[in-house]
C-alpha positions as CSV (number, residue, x, y, z in Angstrom):
1,M,12.0,-37.1,11.1
2,L,13.4,-36.3,7.7
3,T,14.1,-32.7,8.9
4,H,16.0,-34.0,11.9
5,Y,18.0,-36.3,9.6
6,N,18.9,-33.4,7.3
7,R,20.3,-31.4,10.2
8,I,22.8,-34.1,11.2
9,A,23.7,-35.6,7.8
10,G,27.0,-35.0,6.1
11,Q,28.6,-32.8,8.7
12,N,32.1,-34.3,8.7
13,A,34.3,-32.2,6.4
14,E,37.2,-34.6,6.9
15,R,35.3,-37.6,5.5
16,L,34.4,-35.5,2.5
17,A,38.0,-34.5,2.0
18,A,39.1,-38.2,2.2
19,L,36.6,-39.2,-0.4
20,S,37.6,-36.3,-2.6
21,D,41.3,-37.3,-2.4
22,G,40.4,-40.8,-3.5
23,V,38.4,-39.6,-6.5
24,F,41.0,-37.2,-7.6
25,A,43.8,-39.8,-7.3
26,V,41.8,-42.2,-9.5
27,A,40.9,-39.6,-12.1
28,M,44.5,-38.2,-12.3
29,T,45.8,-41.8,-12.7
30,L,43.2,-42.6,-15.4
31,L,44.4,-39.6,-17.5
32,V,47.7,-41.3,-18.3
33,L,46.0,-44.5,-19.6
34,D,45.1,-42.5,-22.8
35,L,48.8,-42.4,-23.6
36,H,49.8,-45.5,-25.5
37,T,53.3,-46.6,-26.5
38,P,53.9,-46.7,-30.3
39,A,53.0,-50.0,-31.9
40,A,56.1,-52.2,-32.2
41,D,55.3,-53.4,-35.7
42,A,55.2,-49.8,-37.0
43,V,58.7,-48.9,-35.5
44,H,61.7,-50.2,-37.4
45,S,64.2,-47.4,-36.8
46,E,65.1,-44.5,-34.6
47,A,63.4,-42.2,-37.1
48,D,60.2,-44.2,-36.9
49,L,60.2,-44.0,-33.2
50,A,60.8,-40.3,-33.2
51,H,58.0,-39.8,-35.6
52,A,55.6,-41.9,-33.5
53,L,56.5,-40.0,-30.4
54,L,55.9,-36.7,-32.1
55,A,52.5,-38.0,-33.2
56,L,51.7,-38.4,-29.5
57,A,52.4,-34.7,-28.8
58,P,48.7,-33.6,-28.9
59,R,47.7,-36.3,-26.5
60,V,50.5,-35.4,-24.2
61,L,49.5,-31.7,-24.4
62,V,45.9,-32.5,-23.4
63,Y,47.1,-34.9,-20.7
64,L,49.3,-32.2,-19.1
65,M,46.5,-29.7,-19.3
66,S,44.0,-31.9,-17.6
67,F,46.5,-33.0,-14.9
68,I,47.1,-29.3,-14.1
69,T,43.3,-28.7,-14.2
70,L,42.6,-31.4,-11.7
71,G,45.5,-30.2,-9.5
72,I,44.2,-26.6,-9.5
73,F,40.7,-27.7,-8.5
74,W,42.0,-30.2,-5.9
75,I,43.8,-27.3,-4.2
76,G,40.7,-25.1,-4.6
77,Q,38.4,-27.7,-3.0
78,Q,40.9,-28.4,-0.2
79,T,41.2,-24.7,0.5
80,Q,37.4,-24.5,0.9
81,L,37.2,-27.6,3.1
82,N,40.0,-26.4,5.3
83,N,38.1,-23.2,6.0
84,L,34.9,-25.0,7.0
85,A,34.1,-25.7,10.6
86,R,31.7,-28.5,9.4
87,T,29.6,-29.3,6.4
88,D,25.9,-30.1,6.0
89,R,23.8,-32.3,3.7
90,A,23.5,-29.6,1.0
91,V,27.2,-28.8,0.9
92,S,28.1,-32.4,0.9
93,W,25.8,-33.1,-2.1
94,I,27.2,-30.1,-4.0
95,H,30.7,-31.5,-3.5
96,L,29.5,-34.9,-4.7
97,V,28.4,-33.3,-7.9
98,F,31.8,-31.6,-8.0
99,L,33.4,-35.0,-7.7
100,L,31.2,-36.3,-10.6
101,A,32.8,-33.6,-12.7
102,V,36.2,-34.7,-11.6
103,S,35.4,-38.3,-12.5
104,V,34.2,-37.3,-16.0
105,T,37.5,-35.4,-16.7
106,P,39.4,-38.5,-18.1
107,F,36.6,-39.0,-20.6
108,T,36.5,-35.4,-21.8
109,T,40.3,-35.4,-21.9
110,S,40.3,-38.5,-24.1
111,L,37.7,-36.9,-26.4
112,M,39.7,-33.7,-26.7
113,A,42.9,-35.7,-27.4
114,E,41.2,-37.8,-30.1
115,F,39.5,-34.9,-31.9
116,I,41.8,-32.0,-30.9
117,E,41.0,-30.1,-34.1
118,L,37.2,-30.2,-33.7
119,R,35.5,-27.3,-31.8
120,L,32.8,-29.5,-30.3
121,A,35.3,-31.6,-28.5
122,L,36.8,-28.5,-27.0
123,I,33.4,-27.2,-26.0
124,V,32.6,-30.5,-24.2
125,Y,36.0,-30.2,-22.4
126,W,35.2,-26.6,-21.4
127,L,31.8,-27.6,-20.1
128,N,33.5,-30.0,-17.8
129,I,35.6,-27.2,-16.5
130,V,32.4,-25.0,-16.1
131,L,30.8,-27.8,-14.0
132,L,34.0,-28.0,-11.8
133,G,34.1,-24.3,-11.2
134,G,30.4,-23.8,-10.9
135,T,29.9,-26.5,-8.2
136,L,33.0,-25.2,-6.3
137,F,31.5,-21.7,-6.3
138,A,28.0,-23.0,-5.3
139,S,29.4,-25.0,-2.5
140,W,31.2,-22.0,-1.0
141,R,28.2,-19.8,-1.4
142,C,26.1,-22.5,0.3
143,A,28.6,-22.8,3.1
144,I,28.6,-19.1,3.7
145,A,24.8,-18.9,3.7
146,S,24.6,-21.8,6.2
147,R,27.3,-20.3,8.4
148,L,29.5,-23.4,8.2
149,V,32.8,-21.5,7.8
150,R,35.3,-21.2,10.6
151,D,35.2,-18.1,12.8
152,E,38.6,-16.8,11.6
153,V,37.3,-16.7,7.9
154,T,36.6,-13.0,7.3
155,P,34.3,-11.6,4.7
156,E,37.4,-10.5,2.8
157,I,38.7,-14.0,2.6
158,G,35.4,-15.3,1.5
159,A,35.3,-12.6,-1.3
160,W,38.8,-13.6,-2.4
161,I,37.8,-17.2,-2.8
162,E,34.7,-16.3,-4.8
163,R,36.7,-13.8,-6.9
164,R,39.3,-16.3,-7.8
165,I,36.8,-18.8,-9.1
166,M,34.8,-16.2,-11.1
167,I,38.0,-14.8,-12.7
168,A,39.2,-18.3,-13.6
169,Q,35.9,-19.2,-15.2
170,T,35.8,-16.0,-17.2
171,L,39.3,-16.7,-18.5
172,Y,38.4,-20.3,-19.3
173,A,35.3,-19.0,-21.2
174,F,37.4,-16.6,-23.2
175,G,39.8,-19.4,-24.0
176,A,36.9,-21.6,-25.2
177,L,35.8,-18.8,-27.5
178,L,39.2,-18.7,-29.1
179,C,38.3,-22.0,-30.7
180,L,36.5,-19.9,-33.3
181,I,40.0,-19.0,-34.5
182,N,41.7,-22.3,-33.9
183,T,41.5,-25.1,-31.3
184,Y,45.2,-25.0,-30.7
185,V,45.1,-21.3,-30.0
186,S,42.3,-22.0,-27.5
187,L,44.2,-24.8,-25.8
188,G,47.3,-22.6,-25.6
189,F,45.5,-19.8,-23.9
190,I,43.8,-22.2,-21.4
191,I,47.2,-23.7,-20.6
192,L,48.6,-20.2,-19.9
193,V,45.7,-19.6,-17.5
194,Q,46.3,-22.8,-15.8
195,L,50.1,-22.2,-15.4
196,N,49.3,-18.8,-13.9
197,Y,47.0,-20.4,-11.3
198,A,49.4,-23.3,-10.7
199,I,52.5,-21.2,-10.3
200,G,50.8,-18.3,-8.5
201,P,53.1,-15.4,-9.2
202,K,53.6,-13.2,-6.1
203,S,54.1,-9.9,-8.1
204,G,52.8,-8.2,-11.2
205,P,49.3,-7.9,-12.6
206,L,48.8,-11.7,-12.8
207,S,49.3,-12.0,-9.0
208,R,45.9,-10.4,-8.6
209,L,44.3,-13.4,-10.3
């Protein structure tokens, strides 16, 4: 009976996409809650306000980075789901783990913003990205192995999707290693990687990523 249940469970890709949209919407909204307006009793002039806003710059930087990160992975997941004829129980559970990583992102973002100069905070943030990319890669591999993709999805398209994830994770890993130099250097490199994937240049060497 359990075998029969496993065959019919979690086959609706549209329901999974709907759940994902909700989780992403909540996570992306929670990110901004870490940005607080300056305390009124500490601001007595234009200069005080300007200084307080400048002090928020690291948190704003990490907020923007995380918002772009979630945007990139939302598009990545939707691309996968749009190319599936259906899902199964295994693929659905892998995507649920992926959504777990999405829901944790506001916490790792807050940690990174609070301790932006500490390497351990950046490593925890990077591990969050590893979990996002790893589960997305695993779900696609599982879908391919279970023959859940649409008929029009060629092996070349499947290879492009896998290659994009692998290159991104490699670049993120290199960016994390740069924290050995300085966490700001590391974050700067990660943001450049994200901007490349978000903008998607149509020409030049970066277009191959």
